[in-house]
C-alpha positions in Angstrom: -16.4 18.9 23.2 -14.0 18.2 20.4 -13.9 14.8 18.7 -11.2 12.5 20.1 -9.7 9.9 17.8 -7.1 7.2 18.8 -5.0 5.8 16.0 -3.2 2.5 16.5 -0.5 1.6 14.0 2.5 -0.7 13.7 4.6 2.4 13.0 5.0 5.7 11.1 8.6 6.8 11.2 11.1 4.0 11.7 10.2 1.9 8.7 8.2 2.7 5.5 6.3 -0.4 4.6 2.9 -0.4 2.9 0.9 -0.4 6.2 3.1 2.3 7.7 2.7 4.5 4.6 -1.0 4.0 4.6 -1.1 4.9 8.3 0.7 8.2 7.6 -1.8 9.2 4.9 -4.6 8.2 7.2 -3.3 10.5 10.0 -2.9 13.4 7.5 -6.4 12.7 6.3 -7.8 12.8 9.8 -6.1 16.1 10.4 -7.6 17.6 7.3 -11.1 16.2 7.6 -11.4 16.8 11.3 -9.2 19.9 11.9 -10.5 20.5 15.4 -10.2 16.9 16.6 -7.8 15.7 19.3 -5.7 12.9 17.8 -3.6 10.5 19.9 -1.4 8.3 17.8 0.0 5.0 19.3 2.8 3.3 17.4 4.0 -0.2 18.1 7.5 -0.2 16.7 8.6 3.4 16.5 11.3 4.4 19.0 10.9 7.7 20.8 13.9 9.1 19.0 12.1 8.7 15.6 9.1 10.8 16.6 8.6 14.4 15.3 10.5 16.9 17.4 8.2 19.9 16.5 5.0 19.8 18.4 1.7 19.6 16.4 -1.5 21.2 17.7 -4.0 18.7 19.0 -1.9 15.6 18.1 0.3 13.5 20.5 2.4 10.4 19.9 2.9 7.4 22.1 5.2 4.5 21.3 6.5 1.2 22.6 9.4 0.8 20.2 11.9 1.1 23.1 10.4 -1.9 24.8 12.2 -5.3 24.2 10.6 -7.2 21.3 9.4 -10.1 23.4 7.4 -7.7 25.6 6.4 -5.0 23.1 3.0 -6.3 22.0 1.9 -6.7 25.5 3.1 -3.3 26.4 1.4 -1.8 23.4 -1.9 -3.5 24.3 -1.7 -2.2 27.9 -0.8 1.3 26.7 -3.6 1.6 24.2 -6.2 -0.1 26.4 -5.4 2.1 29.4 -5.4 5.3 27.3 -8.8 4.4 25.8 -10.3 3.7 29.2 -9.1 7.1 30.5 -9.9 9.1 27.4 -13.1 7.4 26.2 -12.3 8.4 22.5 -15.1 8.9 20.1 -13.4 6.4 17.7 -10.5 4.0 17.7 -8.9 3.2 14.4 -6.5 0.3 14.1 -4.4 0.1 10.9 -3.7 -3.6 11.4 -6.3 -6.3 12.0 -4.1 -7.9 14.6 -4.9 -5.0 16.9 -8.6 -5.5 16.8 -8.8 -8.0 19.8 -7.8 -5.2 22.2 -10.3 -2.8 20.6 -13.0 -5.4 20.8 -12.4 -5.9 24.5 -12.6 -2.1 25.0 -15.9 -2.0 23.1 -17.4 -4.7 25.3 -16.0 -3.1 28.5 -16.4 0.6 27.8 -18.6 0.7 24.6 -15.9 2.4 22.6 -16.4 2.2 18.8 -13.6 1.0 16.6 -12.5 0.5 13.0 -9.9 -1.9 11.6 -8.0 -1.4 8.3 -7.5 -4.5 6.2 -4.7 -4.4 3.7 -4.1 -7.8 2.1 -3.4 -11.4 2.9 -3.0 -10.8 6.6 -6.8 -10.2 6.7 -7.9 -12.7 4.0 -7.1 -15.9 5.9 -7.1 -15.2 9.6 -6.3 -18.2 11.8 -6.4 -16.7 15.2 -10.0 -16.8 16.6 -9.5 -13.7 18.7 -8.6 -11.7 15.5 -11.6 -13.1 13.7 -13.8 -12.0 16.7 -12.1 -8.6 16.7 -12.8 -8.1 13.0 -16.4 -9.3 13.4 -17.0 -7.0 16.3 -15.7 -3.8 14.6 -18.0 -1.0 13.8 -16.3 -1.1 10.4 -13.5 -3.0 8.7 -12.1 -0.7 6.0 -10.5 -2.7 3.2 -8.0 -0.9 0.9 -9.6 -2.4 -2.2 -12.7 -4.2 -3.4 -10.5 -7.3 -4.0 -9.5 -7.3 -0.3 -13.1 -6.7 0.8 -14.3 -9.6 -1.3 -11.6 -12.0 -0.1 -12.6 -11.2 3.5 -16.3 -11.6 2.8 -15.6 -15.0 1.2 -13.5 -16.2 4.1 -15.4 -14.7 7.1 -18.8 -13.6 5.8 -18.5 -10.2 7.5 -21.1 -7.6 6.9 -19.3 -4.6 8.4 -17.0 -4.0 5.4 -16.2 -0.8 3.7 -13.5 0.5 1.4 -10.9 3.2 1.9 -8.4 2.9 -1.0 -4.7 3.5 -0.8 -3.3 6.9 -1.8 0.1 8.3 -2.5 2.2 11.5 -2.4 1.3 13.1 -5.7 3.9 15.9 -5.3 6.8 13.5 -4.7 6.3 11.4 -7.8 6.5 13.3 -11.1 7.0 12.6 -14.8 10.6 12.9 -15.9 13.3 11.5 -18.2 15.5 8.5 -17.3 18.0 9.8 -14.7 21.5 9.7 -16.1 23.0 8.8 -12.7 20.9 5.7 -12.5 21.7 4.7 -16.1 25.4 5.0 -15.1 24.9 3.1 -11.9 23.3 0.1 -13.5 25.3 0.3 -16.8 22.2 0.9 -19.0 21.5 3.0 -22.1 18.7 5.6 -22.4 17.2 3.7 -25.4 17.3 0.3 -23.7 13.9 -1.1 -22.7 13.7 -1.5 -18.9 11.2 -3.4 -16.8 11.1 -2.5 -13.1 9.6 -4.3 -10.1 9.6 -2.8 -6.6 8.8 -5.5 -4.0 10.1 -7.0 -0.8 12.1 -10.2 -1.4 10.2 -12.3 1.1 11.4 -15.8 1.6 8.8 -18.5 2.1 5.9 -16.8 0.3 4.2 -19.2 -2.1 4.2 -16.8 -5.0 6.6 -14.2 -6.2 5.8 -11.9 -9.1 9.4 -11.4 -10.0 9.7 -15.2 -10.5 7.0 -15.0 -13.2 8.7 -12.1 -15.0 12.1 -14.0 -14.9 10.3 -17.0 -16.4 8.9 -14.7 -19.2 12.2 -13.0 -19.8 13.6 -15.4 -22.5 10.4 -14.8 -24.6 10.6 -11.1 -24.1 14.3 -11.2 -25.1 13.4 -12.9 -28.4 11.4 -9.9 -29.4 13.5 -7.3 -27.6 17.1 -8.5 -27.2 18.3 -5.5 -25.2 15.6 -5.7 -22.5 16.8 -5.3 -19.0 14.9 -6.3 -15.8 15.6 -4.3 -12.6 14.3 -5.6 -9.2 14.3 -3.2 -6.3 13.9 -4.6 -2.8 15.6 -6.5 0.0 14.7 -9.6 2.0 15.5 -13.1 2.8 14.6 -14.4 -0.7 17.6 -12.8 -2.3 19.9 -15.9 -2.2 17.3 -18.1 -3.8 16.7 -15.4 -6.4 20.4 -15.1 -7.2 20.6 -18.8 -7.8 17.5 -18.8 -10.0 19.0 -16.0 -12.2 22.3 -17.8 -12.4 20.6 -21.2 -13.3 18.7 -19.5 -16.1 21.8 -17.6 -17.3 20.1 -14.2 -16.9 22.8 -12.4 -15.1 23.5 -10.0 -18.1 19.9 -8.8 -18.3 18.8 -8.8 -14.6 19.9 -6.4 -11.9 19.1 -6.9 -8.2 19.3 -3.3 -7.0 18.7 -4.3 -3.3 17.4 -1.7 -0.9 16.7 1.7 -2.4 16.1 4.7 -0.1 12.7 6.4 -0.3 14.2 9.6 -1.8 15.6 7.5 -4.7 12.3 5.7 -5.5 10.9 8.4 -7.9 14.1 8.3 -10.0 13.8 4.5 -10.2 10.3 4.7 -11.5 11.5 7.3 -14.0 14.2 4.9 -15.1 11.9 2.2 -16.3 9.7 1.9 -19.5 7.2 -0.4 -17.8 6.5 -1.1 -14.1 5.5 -4.8 -13.7 4.3 -6.6 -10.6 1.8 -9.3 -11.6 1.2 -10.4 -8.0 -1.3 -12.6 -6.2 -0.6 -11.2 -2.8 -1.2 -7.5 -3.2 -4.4 -6.2 -1.5 -3.9 -3.0 -3.5 -0.2 -1.9 -4.0 0.8 1.7 -3.5 3.7 1.1 -5.9 1.3 0.9 -8.8 0.1 4.4 -8.0 3.6 5.8 -7.6 4.7 4.4 -11.0 1.6 5.8 -12.7 2.2 9.2 -11.1 5.7 9.1 -12.8 3.9 8.5 -16.1 5.0 4.9 -16.4 2.8 2.1 -17.9 1.9 -0.6 -15.3 1.3 -4.3 -15.5 -0.5 -5.8 -12.6 -2.1 -9.1 -11.7 -5.8 -9.7 -12.1 -6.0 -11.0 -8.6 -4.5 -8.0 -6.8 -4.1 -5.1 -9.1 -7.5 -4.5 -10.6 -8.5 -1.9 -8.1 -5.3 0.2 -8.4 -5.6 0.1 -12.2 -9.3 0.8 -12.2 -10.2 -2.5 -13.7 -7.6 -1.9 -16.5 -8.5 1.7 -17.3 -5.0 2.9 -16.1 -2.9 0.0 -17.2 -2.7 -3.7 -18.2 -4.0 -6.6 -16.2 -2.8 -10.2 -16.6 -3.3 -13.7 -15.0 -0.3 -13.7 -12.7 0.2 -17.5 -13.2 0.2 -17.3 -17.1 3.8 -16.7 -18.0 3.1 -16.6 -21.7 0.5 -13.9 -21.2 2.9 -11.9 -19.0 5.6 -12.1 -21.8 3.0 -11.1 -24.4 1.7 -8.1 -22.4 5.2 -6.8 -21.6 6.4 -7.0 -25.3 3.2 -5.1 -26.3 3.7 -2.5 -23.6 7.4 -2.0 -24.4 6.7 -1.7 -28.1 3.7 0.6 -27.7 1.2 -1.8 -29.2 -0.9 -2.6 -26.1 -4.4 -1.3 -26.8 -4.6 1.3 -24.0 -3.6 4.8 -25.3 -3.6 6.4 -21.9 -0.5 4.5 -20.8 1.5 6.2 -23.6 0.6 9.7 -22.5 2.6 10.2 -19.3 1.0 13.4 -18.1 -2.5 12.2 -18.8 -1.8 9.0 -17.0 -0.4 10.8 -14.0 -3.4 13.2 -13.8 -5.9 10.3 -14.1 -4.1 8.4 -11.3 -4.3 11.6 -9.1 -8.0 12.1 -9.8 -8.8 8.5 -8.8 -6.4 7.9 -5.9 -4.7 11.2 -4.9 -4.9 12.6 -1.3 -8.1 14.6 -2.0 -9.9 11.5 -3.3 -8.7 9.6 -0.2 -9.9 12.3 2.1 -13.4 12.5 0.5 -14.0 8.8 1.1 -12.6 9.1 4.7 -14.9 12.0 5.3 -17.9 10.0 4.2 -17.1 7.2 6.6 -16.5 9.6 9.5 -19.8 11.4 8.9 -21.6 8.1 9.0 -19.8 6.8 12.1 -19.8 10.0 14.2 -23.1 11.4 13.2 -21.5 14.8 12.5 -23.7 17.5 11.2 -20.9 19.0 9.1 -17.3 18.3 8.3 -14.9 20.3 6.1 -15.6 17.9 3.2 -19.1 16.8 4.0 -20.7 18.2 0.8 -18.3 16.2 -1.4 -18.4 13.2 0.9 -22.2 13.0 0.7 -21.9 12.3 -3.1 -19.8 9.2 -2.4 -21.2 5.8 -1.4 -18.4 3.6 -0.1 -19.1 0.0 -0.7 
């Protein structure tokens, strides 16, 4: 009988956050690695109208996005639980650890194996005991990075941890010149040094990478008077951020671009000279990969960006709390004096990012995990997967 996989995800089509993007790549990977498998996809927040209209062989979608918000989680739990009891899938994969309690109950009731995917801080410090039990009872918790894996191990002492790193659309993000229409939109010149951050403006979080860059900006301006900082993203922190920029009299050198549609993101990466997001809260950060695929140098935080930058091979790492170091790194990167030649060769940087984190690399690691879990004699990528040893 063909392998049956159930994939549980917050969403795929209605909103493109990091977990949703990862879930989409995971679904594509499952289709590639297990082409004969039956895949049933359950999405919490997608509405029926957002689902693909063209039927796909051996894949079906089920959603609770049409259910009122106060009842939606319960409806999703009932839907996924009942489907698993009827189907008895070979594996359940949840792309958010908050779904693991239902999967854990199914394992105890019907002996169905399950994985959970851990992205970042939502899995580092888990307060709910049922989620902690769900994570502990999983056949595998796949962290998107070694950093996330280590944080979970420190907080929960789990032994069922593996890694399945983020990936990105290597065809969509390409090396190119600064787009003229964006230069005109933001009132910038082609020769002007531009720093870019793409991040949600989340109110209430204890740390914001854009705050650190704003604090470093006067020092950067002393070396590069024409520098401009562009922040892409929306969220409840915007009013506070606007006040902070005004209080520091940075209005002339900072632009809050707000929400940018997915189709415009590649051009925004191409607009910048350095992509900077020295964060403490990134479990991995797909945006780092997207920027590198566009050939742009990347600055990331030591606490959350070392995996995406291959421990500094692909970019520059910095203590996210050290404003002076952030300023120094950005001046070096903008003036071409930071000692990492790869970041100044856009096509070579792009190629190395694809080799390390492109879809084929993602699928090889996924294949290795599936071979181990399902005891498959062969898979389309087994020979390559056997050479990998996911930690």
